[in-house]
FISE-496831 format. One record per residue (C-alpha): residue number from 0; x, y, z. Coordinates in steps of 0.5 Angstrom, whole numbers, plus 500, padded with zeros to 3 digits. Each point is the difference from the previous one (the first is absolute). Example, Ala and Ser with C-alpha at 12.3 -4.5 7.8 and 13.67 -1.06 7.14 Angstrom:
2
   lumti    px    py    pz
       0   525   491   516
       1   502   507   498
This chain:
264
   lumti    px    py    pz
       0   642   921   560
       1   495   496   504
       2   499   502   507
       3   503   494   504
       4   494   498   505
       5   505   495   503
       6   505   505   503
       7   493   504   502
       8   498   493   504
       9   507   499   502
      10   500   507   503
      11   494   499   504
      12   502   494   502
      13   506   503   503
      14   496   505   504
      15   496   494   503
      16   506   496   502
      17   502   506   504
      18   494   500   503
      19   500   493   502
      20   507   501   502
      21   498   505   505
      22   495   496   503
      23   504   494   501
      24   508   501   499
      25   504   495   496
      26   503   497   506
      27   494   498   503
      28   497   497   494
      29   506   496   499
      30   499   497   507
      31   493   498   498
      32   503   496   494
      33   505   497   504
      34   495   497   505
      35   496   497   493
      36   505   494   499
      37   502   498   493
      38   497   503   494
      39   496   496   495
      40   502   503   493
      41   503   493   497
      42   492   498   500
      43   499   506   495
      44   506   498   495
      45   498   493   501
      46   493   501   498
      47   502   503   493
      48   505   495   499
      49   495   494   500
      50   499   497   493
      51   496   504   495
      52   499   508   500
      53   499   503   507
      54   494   505   501
      55   501   506   505
      56   493   502   501
      57   499   507   502
      58   495   504   505
      59   499   507   499
      60   495   505   500
      61   502   505   495
      62   506   502   496
      63   503   507   497
      64   498   498   493
      65   493   497   501
      66   498   503   506
      67   495   496   505
      68   500   493   497
      69   495   498   505
      70   496   505   505
      71   497   494   504
      72   507   497   501
      73   498   494   505
      74   508   498   500
      75   499   494   505
      76   495   497   495
      77   505   501   494
      78   506   497   503
      79   496   494   503
      80   498   499   492
      81   507   501   498
      82   502   495   505
      83   494   495   498
      84   501   501   493
      85   508   497   500
      86   504   507   500
      87   507   499   502
      88   501   506   503
      89   497   506   502
      90   502   508   499
      91   496   505   504
      92   501   507   499
      93   502   504   507
      94   501   507   496
      95   494   504   503
      96   499   507   495
      97   500   497   493
      98   499   493   501
      99   495   501   507
     100   504   494   503
     101   502   500   507
     102   504   495   505
     103   494   499   504
     104   497   496   493
     105   506   496   500
     106   500   498   507
     107   493   498   499
     108   501   496   494
     109   506   497   503
     110   496   497   506
     111   495   498   495
     112   504   496   495
     113   506   495   500
     114   503   502   493
     115   507   503   500
     116   499   508   499
     117   503   506   497
     118   500   506   503
     119   499   505   494
     120   502   507   502
     121   506   505   497
     122   506   498   504
     123   504   506   502
     124   502   499   507
     125   503   494   503
     126   495   501   506
     127   495   497   495
     128   503   494   500
     129   500   499   507
     130   492   502   500
     131   499   495   494
     132   503   495   505
     133   496   502   506
     134   494   499   496
     135   501   493   498
     136   502   501   493
     137   504   495   496
     138   503   505   495
     139   501   507   498
     140   500   504   494
     141   506   504   498
     142   500   504   494
     143   506   502   496
     144   498   506   498
     145   500   503   507
     146   506   497   502
     147   508   500   498
     148   504   494   500
     149   503   501   507
     150   493   501   503
     151   497   494   496
     152   506   496   503
     153   499   502   507
     154   492   499   500
     155   501   493   497
     156   505   498   505
     157   496   503   506
     158   494   496   497
     159   504   494   500
     160   502   501   507
     161   492   501   502
     162   498   494   496
     163   496   504   495
     164   500   498   492
     165   501   506   496
     166   497   501   493
     167   504   505   497
     168   496   504   494
     169   504   502   494
     170   497   503   493
     171   506   501   496
     172   507   497   498
     173   504   504   505
     174   495   498   506
     175   501   493   498
     176   507   500   501
     177   500   504   506
     178   495   495   503
     179   505   494   498
     180   506   503   502
     181   497   502   507
     182   498   492   501
     183   493   501   499
     184   497   492   500
     185   493   503   498
     186   500   505   494
     187   494   503   497
     188   499   504   494
     189   494   505   500
     190   496   500   494
     191   497   506   502
     192   505   506   500
     193   498   504   506
     194   503   507   497
     195   494   500   495
     196   496   493   501
     197   501   497   493
     198   500   493   500
     199   505   496   495
     200   500   492   501
     201   506   500   495
     202   504   503   506
     203   500   493   504
     204   502   496   494
     205   505   505   498
     206   503   500   507
     207   500   493   502
     208   507   498   497
     209   503   505   505
     210   498   496   506
     211   504   494   501
     212   498   493   501
     213   498   498   507
     214   496   507   502
     215   493   500   500
     216   497   505   494
     217   494   503   502
     218   495   504   495
     219   496   506   503
     220   495   504   498
     221   495   501   494
     222   498   492   500
     223   492   501   498
     224   499   493   496
     225   502   493   499
     226   503   502   494
     227   505   505   504
     228   502   494   505
     229   501   495   494
     230   505   506   496
     231   504   501   507
     232   501   492   501
     233   503   500   493
     234   504   506   502
     235   503   496   505
     236   496   503   506
     237   501   495   506
     238   494   504   504
     239   495   505   499
     240   497   506   504
     241   493   501   499
     242   496   505   503
     243   494   504   497
     244   498   495   495
     245   499   495   506
     246   497   506   504
     247   495   501   495
     248   498   493   499
     249   493   498   503
     250   502   493   500
     251   508   500   502
     252   500   493   501
     253   498   499   492
     254   505   506   498
     255   506   497   503
     256   498   493   498
     257   500   503   493
     258   507   503   501
     259   503   494   502
     260   497   496   494
     261   503   505   496
     262   507   499   503
     263   500   493   498
């Protein structure tokens, strides 16, 4: 059986969160969030509900499957280029070991652009939801493979209380049903299996029928060509999350324009 990189990342994340908790206890973090006023998670969901296919454009330096994608990584220039090109939302990795992200990178981008932003990390503790709110995120990622049904429901409720949207990531029929039962409003299907990094676009098409009307359906990972976008649109995706293809594009505006044209 292929080693589960997802659980390896999650275990490292638990240690990272424990260190963060030691530096700033949960109650102190909660108190800081109370002073912020209402969250803006509705902006993230609304951006994905606009007519036509929505595009969540990702800022990331590296990934476990591809290694370092951009050694230079001028992340502020990248984020501004996405915004200028017409991205609907931004996704920014904050996982430091495998994706070479950080909370500081997220905060710097948050200060530089006005688009709704997803803090993309491996949520294994409620502490991370408060962190996301404090750093200015509009949305967080919740991965069904890492959370049981009760925990997922609790994190969704907490996200709502904090004014955060939640992209609930699934990969198979059981996880779709888990997400829907927990009340997820934005359901993502990861075309890449994080257990072995294989990509299967038929996943999005096969699972679409399990997502009730009224939920936002997002296809994640593996999108590299306009033809991929067209196929996912035909499969019923409301939005796509695109990372590596845009990160590697010399002209990000042209690449996103080609994707939008393919979406129809």
